[in-house]
C-alpha positions in Angstrom: -26.6 28.1 -24.2 -23.3 27.2 -22.8 -22.3 30.7 -23.4 -25.1 32.5 -22.2 -25.3 29.9 -18.8 -22.0 31.2 -18.6 -22.4 35.0 -19.1 -25.3 34.8 -16.4 -23.4 32.9 -13.9 -20.3 35.0 -14.0 -22.1 38.3 -14.1 -25.2 38.0 -11.9 -24.8 34.6 -9.8 -21.4 33.7 -8.9 -20.5 37.5 -7.2 -23.3 36.8 -4.9 -23.6 32.8 -4.2 -19.5 32.5 -3.9 -19.7 34.9 -1.1 -22.4 33.4 0.5 -20.8 29.4 0.3 -19.3 28.7 3.8 -15.2 28.3 4.0 -15.6 24.5 4.6 -16.4 24.0 1.1 -13.4 23.3 -1.0 -15.0 22.3 -4.6 -15.7 24.6 -7.3 -13.9 27.6 -5.6 -11.0 29.8 -6.8 -7.8 29.0 -4.7 -9.3 25.8 -3.3 -8.6 22.1 -4.1 -8.5 18.9 -2.7 -4.8 19.3 -1.6 -5.7 22.1 0.6 -8.8 20.2 1.9 -6.8 17.0 2.8 -3.8 19.4 4.1 -6.5 20.9 6.5 -7.9 17.6 7.5 -4.2 16.3 8.4 -3.0 19.5 10.2 -6.4 19.6 12.5 -5.9 15.8 13.4 -2.0 16.1 14.1 -2.3 19.7 16.0 -5.2 18.1 18.1 -3.3 14.7 19.2 -0.5 16.7 19.8 -2.3 19.1 22.2 -5.1 17.5 24.4 -6.9 14.6 22.0 -6.8 11.2 22.5 -8.1 10.5 19.2 -9.8 12.1 16.5 -12.8 10.5 14.9 -13.3 11.3 11.1 -16.4 10.4 9.3 -16.7 10.1 5.5 -20.4 10.5 4.6 -21.6 9.3 1.1 -24.9 10.3 -0.4 -26.9 8.4 -2.8 -26.6 9.8 -6.5 -26.1 13.2 -4.6 -26.5 15.4 -7.8 -29.2 13.8 -9.1 -31.1 13.9 -5.9 -31.2 17.5 -5.1 -34.8 18.4 -4.5 -35.8 21.6 -6.6 -38.3 22.6 -4.0 -35.6 23.0 -1.3 -33.1 24.3 -3.7 -35.3 27.1 -4.5 -36.2 27.8 -1.2 -32.5 28.3 -0.5 -31.9 30.5 -3.6 -34.9 32.7 -2.5 -32.5 33.7 0.6 -29.8 35.1 -1.2 -29.9 38.8 -3.1 -29.9 37.7 -6.7 -31.9 39.4 -9.4 -35.6 38.0 -9.3 -35.5 37.9 -12.9 -32.5 35.6 -12.8 -34.1 33.7 -10.0 -36.8 33.0 -12.5 -34.5 32.2 -15.1 -32.8 29.6 -13.0 -36.1 28.0 -12.0 -36.9 27.6 -15.6 -33.5 26.2 -16.3 -34.1 23.7 -13.9 -37.8 23.4 -14.2 -39.9 21.0 -16.8 -37.0 18.7 -17.5 -37.8 15.6 -19.2 -36.2 12.2 -20.0 -36.7 9.1 -21.8 -34.5 5.7 -22.3 -33.8 4.4 -25.9 -32.2 0.6 -25.6 -32.0 -1.4 -29.1 -34.7 0.9 -30.8 -37.0 0.6 -27.8 -38.2 4.1 -26.7 -39.8 4.6 -23.4 -42.1 7.8 -22.7 -41.1 10.8 -21.5 -41.3 11.5 -17.8 -40.8 14.6 -16.0 -37.7 15.3 -13.9 -38.4 17.3 -10.8 -34.9 16.6 -8.9 -31.5 17.0 -9.7 -29.0 19.5 -11.0 -27.7 18.8 -14.3 -24.0 17.8 -14.5 -21.9 19.1 -17.1 -23.6 22.5 -17.1 -22.0 25.8 -15.6 -24.4 26.4 -13.0 -25.0 22.9 -11.8 -21.8 22.8 -9.4 -22.5 26.2 -8.1 -26.1 25.4 -7.5 -25.3 22.0 -5.4 -22.9 23.9 -3.2 -25.9 26.0 -2.1 -27.6 23.4 -1.5 -25.3 21.5 0.9 -24.2 24.7 2.3 -26.2 24.8 5.3 -24.6 21.5 6.5 -22.8 22.6 9.8 -21.0 21.1 12.6 -22.7 20.8 15.9 -19.7 21.7 18.3 -17.4 24.5 17.5 -14.6 21.8 18.0 -15.6 19.9 15.3 -13.6 20.3 12.2 -16.2 20.0 9.0 -14.5 19.8 5.4 -16.8 19.5 2.1 -15.7 18.8 -1.3 -18.9 18.7 -3.2 -21.0 15.9 -1.9 -18.2 14.4 0.2 -18.9 15.6 3.6 -15.9 14.8 6.1 -16.5 16.0 9.7 -13.5 15.5 12.2 -14.4 15.2 15.9 -11.7 15.4 18.6 -12.0 12.8 21.7 -10.3 14.3 24.8 -10.0 12.1 27.9 -10.3 13.1 31.6 -12.2 15.5 33.7 -12.8 17.6 30.3 -13.9 14.7 28.3 -15.6 15.6 25.2 -16.8 13.6 22.1 -19.6 14.9 20.0 -19.5 12.3 17.5 -23.1 11.0 17.8 -24.6 14.6 17.7 -22.6 15.4 14.3 -23.6 12.1 13.1 -27.2 12.5 13.7 -27.0 16.3 12.6 -26.2 15.2 9.0 -28.8 12.4 9.0 -31.3 15.0 10.1 -30.4 17.5 7.4 -30.2 14.7 4.7 -33.9 13.5 5.8 -35.2 17.0 5.7 -33.7 18.0 2.4 -35.0 14.5 0.8 -31.3 13.4 0.3 -30.2 10.0 1.1 -27.4 8.9 2.8 -25.4 5.7 1.6 -24.5 4.0 4.6 -22.9 1.3 3.3 -20.2 3.5 1.7 -20.3 5.9 5.1 -17.4 5.2 7.0 -15.5 6.3 10.3 -11.5 6.0 10.9 -10.4 6.8 14.7 -6.9 8.6 14.2 -4.7 7.8 17.1 -1.4 8.4 18.3 0.9 5.9 20.3 -1.9 5.0 22.9 -3.3 2.3 24.8 -6.4 3.6 25.4 -9.1 1.7 24.1 -11.2 3.0 21.4 -14.5 4.9 21.7 -17.6 3.1 21.2 -18.5 3.1 17.3 -21.5 4.9 16.0 -24.6 2.8 15.2 -24.9 1.8 11.2 -21.3 3.3 10.4 -18.7 0.7 9.5 -15.6 1.6 11.1 -12.1 1.1 9.3 -8.6 1.5 10.0 -8.0 3.1 6.4 -10.0 5.7 4.7 -9.8 6.9 0.8 -10.5 10.8 1.2 -10.3 12.8 -1.9 -8.3 10.0 -3.6 -5.4 9.8 -0.8 -5.4 6.7 1.4 -4.8 7.7 5.2 -4.5 5.3 7.9 -5.6 5.4 11.4 -1.9 5.9 12.5 -0.8 9.3 10.7 2.8 7.8 10.0 1.5 4.6 8.3 1.3 5.3 4.3 1.6 1.6 3.5 -1.6 1.7 1.5 -1.2 4.9 -0.3 2.2 3.9 -1.5 1.3 0.5 -2.6 -1.7 2.0 -4.8 0.7 4.6 -6.3 3.2 2.1 -7.1 0.9 -0.5 -8.3 -0.7 2.1 -10.9 2.6 3.5 -11.9 3.9 0.2 -12.7 0.7 -0.6 -15.0 1.6 2.4 -16.9 4.9 1.9 -16.9 4.1 -0.9 -19.2 2.2 1.3 -21.6 5.4 3.6 -21.9 7.5 0.3 -22.7 5.0 -0.7 -25.3 4.8 2.6 -26.7 8.8 2.6 -27.0 8.5 -1.0 -28.7 6.4 0.8 -31.4 8.8 3.7 -32.1 7.7 6.4 -29.9 10.7 9.0 -29.6 12.2 9.8 -26.4 10.7 13.2 -26.1 7.0 11.6 -26.7 8.1 9.1 -23.8 9.0 11.5 -21.6 5.9 13.7 -22.1 4.0 10.5 -21.3 5.9 9.7 -18.4 5.1 12.9 -16.7 1.6 13.0 -17.5 0.9 9.4 -16.6 3.2 8.6 -14.1 4.8 11.8 -12.4 0.9 13.0 -12.2 0.4 9.9 -9.8 3.4 10.9 -7.7 2.7 14.6 -7.3 -0.9 14.5 -6.8 -1.5 15.7 -3.0 2.3 15.1 -2.5 2.3 17.9 0.1 0.2 15.7 2.4 1.9 12.4 2.0 5.5 14.0 2.1 5.5 13.4 5.5 6.3 9.9 5.1 10.0 8.7 5.9 12.1 8.6 2.9 13.9 5.0 3.6 10.5 3.5 4.3 8.2 5.0 1.8 9.8 8.0 -0.8 12.7 5.9 -1.7 10.5 3.6 -3.5 9.4 6.5 -5.7 13.1 7.2 -6.5 14.0 3.5 -7.4 10.9 3.4 -9.6 11.8 6.6 -11.7 15.5 5.5 -11.8 14.3 2.1 -13.3 12.0 4.1 -15.7 15.1 6.1 -16.6 17.1 2.9 -17.3 14.3 1.5 -19.3 14.7 4.9 -21.5 10.9 5.7 -21.0 12.0 9.1 -19.8 14.8 11.2 -20.4 15.0 12.9 -16.9 15.2 12.1 -13.4 14.4 14.2 -10.3 14.7 12.8 -6.8 11.6 12.9 -4.9 12.8 15.2 -2.2 13.5 17.8 -4.7 10.2 17.6 -6.2 8.5 17.9 -2.3 10.8 20.9 -1.6 9.6 22.7 -5.1 5.9 21.6 -4.5 6.0 22.9 -0.9 7.5 26.0 -2.0 5.1 26.8 -4.5 2.0 26.3 -1.9 4.0 27.8 0.9 4.3 31.0 -0.9 0.5 30.7 -2.3 -0.6 30.6 1.3 1.6 33.1 2.9 0.6 35.9 0.2 -3.0 35.5 0.4 -4.9 36.0 3.8 -7.9 34.8 2.0 -6.2 31.2 1.6 -8.1 28.7 3.4 -5.1 27.2 5.1 -3.9 30.9 6.2 -5.6 30.6 9.3 -3.1 27.9 10.6 -0.4 30.0 10.1 1.3 31.5 13.6 1.6 34.9 14.7 4.6 36.9 13.0 7.3 38.4 15.0 7.1 42.3 15.8 10.5 42.8 14.3 13.5 40.9 13.4 16.9 41.2 14.0 18.3 39.2 11.0 17.2 38.0 7.6 15.0 35.3 7.4 13.0 33.2 5.1 10.0 34.4 6.8 8.8 36.0 10.1 6.5 33.6 11.4 7.2 32.3 15.1 8.1 28.8 15.4 5.4 27.1 17.2 6.5 24.2 19.8 5.4 21.0 18.7 5.9 17.6 20.9 5.7 14.9 18.1 7.8 14.4 15.1 4.8 13.6 13.5 3.1 16.8 13.6 6.5 18.4 12.8 6.7 16.6 9.4 3.1 17.7 8.2 3.1 20.4 5.5 2.7 23.8 7.5 5.1 22.8 10.0 7.6 21.2 7.6 7.7 24.6 5.7 7.6 26.8 8.9 11.0 25.1 9.8 12.8 24.6 6.6 11.9 27.9 5.0 12.5 29.9 8.2 
């Protein structure tokens, strides 16, 4: 069944639906990932703070059991608007309908119940169908950045002060609530949060939205971001705490006779994976305050004999930056390509790139990924 499902998905469904899914969705799409979604958020926040915004209000919406709550009726209605072969549409309807489930506990068996909601997780079609379900969640204001990663919905609303005061936060929140009510999905308001990103301002924060908890930190797609874009305390504390626990596992493995080659493989898999996830986002952190702690940790692991190599974190950052930079600049369809400045009509000398360096007012904006690459690889 899985092979047939993959064949139908690749040949009949994906070519049509993937082109219909908006650019704000970063999940289940080739060339898109959590790091790119986070970079886009960070760049937008810092660019607006650098330009004309006093604050950027970032909201993180959480749906209760999102995949299990998808109404088949609404999903089929949205599928009908796409130019999919009618036989394939009927096959998808048949694939989802008439599902039954029961519970077995300690030999006790309940009766079967029909399931008229949800897209099965672990299937090939499930992620694509869910993306179609949430595809019509759009921002109210063109000034708002909307980022989706599966069921994680994050609108970022810039707040300007003065004669051209703008703040569409309440409209954006009500828009998502109305969508959830209309599509019979439930927002978990206890896990829906707001964070106000700000620079060095003494202005009072805007009034919070009723029913939404305001926090000074948010965990977005596995990275802890702070209302102060230069503050990475929680993110580094979280990474180093996990790395310390995993280093203990390696020391136990060493005690039981694992070879240095095996320990190095484990170190790269268990620990360096922590230090390289979304590194392009938090690499803007200052070396002496934050990044140096990773170097000290890796040197300690080398000293304990838990790895055979040590690479300075600044070298890792440069390598990862270079790889993603080349990926963005070589593909105009890349979701971050739109943030690149215009190129020079002609160049009088050989350069690393022909993009015009954009003026930046603050050091924090200059240190974010795209600007860092623009200035470093020129």
